[in-house]
C-alpha positions as CSV (number, residue, x, y, z in Angstrom):
1,X,0.3,0.5,-0.1
2,X,1.2,3.2,-0.9
3,X,2.0,6.1,1.8
4,X,-0.5,8.3,-0.4
5,X,-3.0,5.2,-0.3
6,X,-2.4,4.8,3.7
7,X,-3.0,8.9,4.0
8,X,-6.3,8.5,2.3
9,X,-7.6,6.1,4.2
10,X,-6.6,7.6,7.9
11,X,-8.3,10.8,6.5
12,X,-11.0,8.8,5.7
13,X,-11.5,7.4,9.2
14,X,-11.0,10.0,11.0
15,X,-13.9,12.3,9.0
16,X,-16.3,9.3,9.0
17,X,-17.5,10.1,12.7
18,X,-17.0,14.2,12.2
19,X,-20.5,16.0,12.2
20,X,-21.9,16.2,8.4
21,X,-22.3,19.9,7.7
22,X,-26.5,20.6,7.3
23,X,-26.8,18.2,10.9
24,X,-27.5,19.3,13.9
25,X,-24.4,18.0,15.2
26,X,-22.6,20.1,12.9
27,X,-24.5,23.1,13.9
28,X,-23.7,22.9,17.2
29,X,-20.1,22.3,16.9
30,X,-20.1,25.3,14.8
31,X,-22.0,27.2,17.6
32,X,-19.1,26.2,20.2
33,X,-16.7,27.4,17.9
34,X,-17.8,30.8,16.6
35,X,-18.8,31.5,20.7
36,X,-15.5,30.9,21.5
37,X,-14.1,33.2,18.8
38,X,-16.4,36.0,19.5
39,X,-18.7,35.9,17.0
40,X,-21.6,36.2,18.6
41,X,-24.2,36.8,15.1
42,X,-22.7,33.6,13.5
43,X,-23.0,31.2,17.1
44,X,-27.1,32.7,16.7
45,X,-27.2,31.8,13.3
46,X,-25.7,28.2,13.9
47,X,-28.0,28.1,17.3
48,X,-31.0,28.8,14.6
49,X,-30.1,26.0,12.7
50,X,-30.3,23.9,15.8
51,X,-33.6,24.8,16.6
52,X,-35.1,24.4,13.5
53,X,-35.9,20.8,14.4
54,X,-36.4,19.0,17.5
55,X,-33.3,16.7,18.2
56,X,-30.7,15.5,20.6
57,X,-29.1,19.2,21.0
58,X,-32.5,20.9,20.9
59,X,-32.9,21.2,25.0
60,X,-29.8,22.4,25.4
61,X,-29.4,25.2,22.7
62,X,-33.0,26.8,24.1
63,X,-31.3,28.3,27.0
64,X,-27.9,29.2,25.2
65,X,-30.0,30.9,22.9
66,X,-31.9,33.0,25.3
67,X,-29.3,34.6,27.3
68,X,-26.9,34.9,23.5
69,X,-29.9,37.1,22.2
70,X,-30.5,39.0,25.4
71,X,-27.1,40.2,25.5
72,X,-26.5,41.2,22.3
73,X,-29.8,42.9,22.7
74,X,-28.5,44.7,26.2
75,X,-25.5,45.7,24.3
76,X,-27.2,47.5,22.0
77,X,-29.6,49.2,24.6
78,X,-25.9,50.0,26.1
79,X,-24.7,51.6,23.0
80,X,-27.9,53.8,22.4
81,X,-28.4,54.9,25.9
82,X,-24.6,56.2,26.4
83,X,-24.8,58.0,22.7
84,X,-28.0,59.7,23.6
85,X,-26.5,60.4,27.0
86,X,-23.8,62.5,25.1
87,X,-26.0,64.3,22.9
88,X,-28.2,65.3,25.9
89,X,-24.8,66.5,27.8
90,X,-23.9,68.7,25.0
91,X,-27.4,69.7,24.2
92,X,-26.5,68.9,20.4
93,X,-25.0,66.1,18.3
94,X,-21.2,66.5,17.5
95,X,-20.3,62.7,17.1
96,X,-23.2,62.4,15.0
97,X,-23.9,60.1,16.9
98,X,-28.0,60.2,16.6
99,X,-27.9,58.1,13.3
100,X,-26.4,55.4,15.8
101,X,-29.0,55.8,18.1
102,X,-31.6,55.0,15.8
103,X,-29.6,52.0,14.3
104,X,-28.6,50.5,17.8
105,X,-32.1,51.1,19.0
106,X,-33.7,49.5,16.2
107,X,-31.4,46.3,16.1
108,X,-31.9,46.1,19.8
109,X,-36.1,46.0,19.2
110,X,-35.5,43.0,16.7
111,X,-33.0,40.9,19.0
112,X,-35.9,41.1,21.9
113,X,-38.3,40.1,19.5
114,X,-36.4,37.3,18.8
115,X,-35.9,36.8,22.5
116,X,-39.7,36.9,23.4
117,X,-40.6,34.2,20.6
118,X,-37.5,32.3,22.2
119,X,-38.8,32.8,25.8
120,X,-42.3,31.5,24.8
121,X,-40.5,28.7,23.5
122,X,-39.0,27.6,26.0
123,X,-41.5,28.6,28.6
124,X,-43.5,25.5,27.3
125,X,-40.5,23.0,28.6
126,X,-40.2,21.6,32.5
127,X,-36.3,21.4,32.8
128,X,-35.2,21.5,35.9
129,X,-32.4,22.1,36.8
130,X,-31.5,23.9,33.4
131,X,-28.4,23.2,31.6
132,X,-26.3,26.3,30.7
133,X,-24.3,24.1,28.2
134,X,-21.1,26.3,26.9
135,X,-18.7,27.7,27.9
136,X,-18.0,30.8,29.9
137,X,-17.9,33.6,27.9
138,X,-14.7,35.9,26.8
139,X,-14.4,39.6,27.9
140,X,-14.8,42.2,30.4
141,X,-17.3,43.2,32.3
142,X,-16.0,46.6,32.9
143,X,-17.5,49.5,31.3
144,X,-16.5,50.3,27.7
145,X,-14.3,53.2,27.7
146,X,-15.4,54.2,24.6
147,X,-19.0,54.8,26.1
148,X,-17.5,56.5,28.8
149,X,-16.1,59.0,27.2
150,X,-19.3,59.4,24.5
151,X,-21.6,59.7,27.5
152,X,-20.2,62.8,28.4
153,X,-20.3,64.3,24.9
154,X,-17.0,63.5,23.3
155,X,-17.1,62.7,19.7
156,X,-16.3,59.1,18.4
157,X,-14.8,58.4,15.1
158,X,-17.2,55.5,13.2
159,X,-14.2,52.7,14.1
160,X,-14.3,53.8,17.6
161,X,-18.5,53.0,17.6
162,X,-17.8,50.0,15.7
163,X,-15.4,48.7,18.4
164,X,-17.8,49.9,21.7
165,X,-20.4,47.8,19.9
166,X,-18.4,45.0,19.8
167,X,-17.2,45.2,23.1
168,X,-20.6,46.2,24.8
169,X,-21.9,43.0,22.9
170,X,-18.9,40.9,24.5
171,X,-19.5,42.6,28.2
172,X,-23.4,42.5,28.2
173,X,-23.3,38.6,27.3
174,X,-21.1,38.3,29.9
175,X,-23.4,39.7,32.3
176,X,-26.0,38.1,31.1
177,X,-24.3,34.9,31.7
178,X,-23.7,35.8,35.3
179,X,-27.1,36.9,35.8
180,X,-28.8,33.4,34.3
181,X,-26.5,31.4,36.5
182,X,-27.7,32.6,39.7
183,X,-24.2,34.7,40.1
184,X,-25.8,38.4,39.1
185,X,-22.7,40.9,38.2
186,X,-20.3,38.1,40.0
187,X,-17.9,36.8,37.2
188,X,-15.3,35.3,39.5
189,X,-18.7,33.4,41.0
190,X,-20.0,32.8,37.3
191,X,-16.7,31.4,36.2
192,X,-16.5,28.9,39.0
193,X,-20.0,27.7,38.3
194,X,-19.0,26.9,34.7
195,X,-15.7,25.3,35.7
196,X,-17.0,21.5,34.4
197,X,-17.8,23.7,30.9
198,X,-20.7,24.0,31.7
199,X,-23.2,25.1,34.2
200,X,-26.4,23.2,35.9
201,X,-29.4,26.4,37.4
202,X,-32.3,25.9,39.1
203,X,-35.3,26.3,36.9
204,X,-36.6,29.2,39.4
205,X,-33.3,30.8,39.4
206,X,-32.9,30.9,35.5
207,X,-36.6,32.2,34.8
208,X,-35.9,35.0,37.5
209,X,-33.5,36.1,35.5
210,X,-35.3,35.8,32.4
211,X,-38.1,38.0,33.7
212,X,-35.8,40.6,34.2
213,X,-34.3,40.8,31.0
214,X,-37.8,40.6,29.7
215,X,-38.9,43.8,32.1
216,X,-35.6,45.5,30.8
217,X,-35.6,44.9,27.3
218,X,-39.8,46.3,27.8
219,X,-37.9,49.9,28.6
220,X,-37.0,49.7,25.1
221,X,-40.9,50.2,24.1
222,X,-41.5,53.0,26.3
223,X,-42.8,56.5,24.9
224,X,-39.1,58.0,25.5
225,X,-37.5,55.4,23.2
226,X,-39.5,53.3,20.3
227,X,-42.8,54.4,21.8
228,X,-44.4,51.1,21.3
229,X,-47.4,50.4,23.8
230,X,-48.5,47.5,22.4
231,X,-45.0,45.9,22.2
232,X,-44.3,47.6,25.8
233,X,-47.3,45.2,27.1
234,X,-46.4,42.3,25.5
235,X,-42.9,42.2,27.2
236,X,-44.4,43.5,30.8
237,X,-46.9,40.7,30.6
238,X,-44.4,37.8,29.9
239,X,-42.2,39.5,32.7
240,X,-44.7,38.6,34.9
241,X,-46.0,35.1,33.4
242,X,-42.1,34.1,34.2
243,X,-42.5,34.8,37.5
244,X,-45.6,33.2,37.8
245,X,-44.3,29.8,39.1
246,X,-41.4,31.0,40.3
247,X,-41.1,31.3,44.3
248,X,-41.1,34.4,46.3
249,X,-37.6,35.7,47.1
250,X,-37.1,39.5,47.8
251,X,-35.2,39.8,44.2
252,X,-38.9,38.8,42.7
253,X,-40.8,41.2,44.6
254,X,-38.6,43.9,43.8
255,X,-38.7,43.1,40.0
256,X,-42.7,42.4,40.2
257,X,-43.0,45.8,41.9
258,X,-40.9,47.4,39.1
259,X,-43.1,45.3,36.2
260,X,-46.2,46.7,38.3
261,X,-44.7,50.0,38.0
262,X,-44.2,50.3,34.7
263,X,-47.5,48.9,33.5
264,X,-49.1,51.7,35.7
265,X,-47.4,54.4,33.8
266,X,-48.4,53.4,30.5
């Protein structure tokens, strides 16, 4: 047998067991790879392919998709809010921020609707604990320096806004992961929970975190932002419904009070 033939057989044997393109296993592996690389848009696309059918990865993909989508939406919301602070601080728009504010809020709104739809699908399940079957995300929980500068009215170059948006999303996905794992704003504790490569969270804790996401995202549709009362109502109702079967705690009582307060202001 020639060396070339032998090499070909070895390659064939090694790839026979590899996930094949177009399969849920392939999409799941691709999601893991792009998530590690910090490409959350691609990760989201791969998870959508996993969730297009009922398969062995579906249950694990659903909570990951929720955390990823909520983090991406929160990142764009943070960008829009900080740029808006800068416009207000200067009572002008020297950095040309308004178009970025509008675009960021529009993207955040689209992602929020995706999150709401994914949550309604997840809510039908009864998994307890909820498995967060992905590696702890990269990034830093520290505020994004470019956004700090923008918030006080300092102009940013388009490349700086693009960089700030990318870092804001990485930060938000990290923080949403911490919250979903029951370790809000505590990256060290959350990292320890993921030391085995994944984390398992009591359903009540996970649902509380998702209810908070829904409440925060509902604010995007308030009168000072996108001014969409119907979507505001949908999100506040979903947030309240998420807590329906969750045992009462100090955190849930405070969250319910905020949700009810938001409803009264409509």
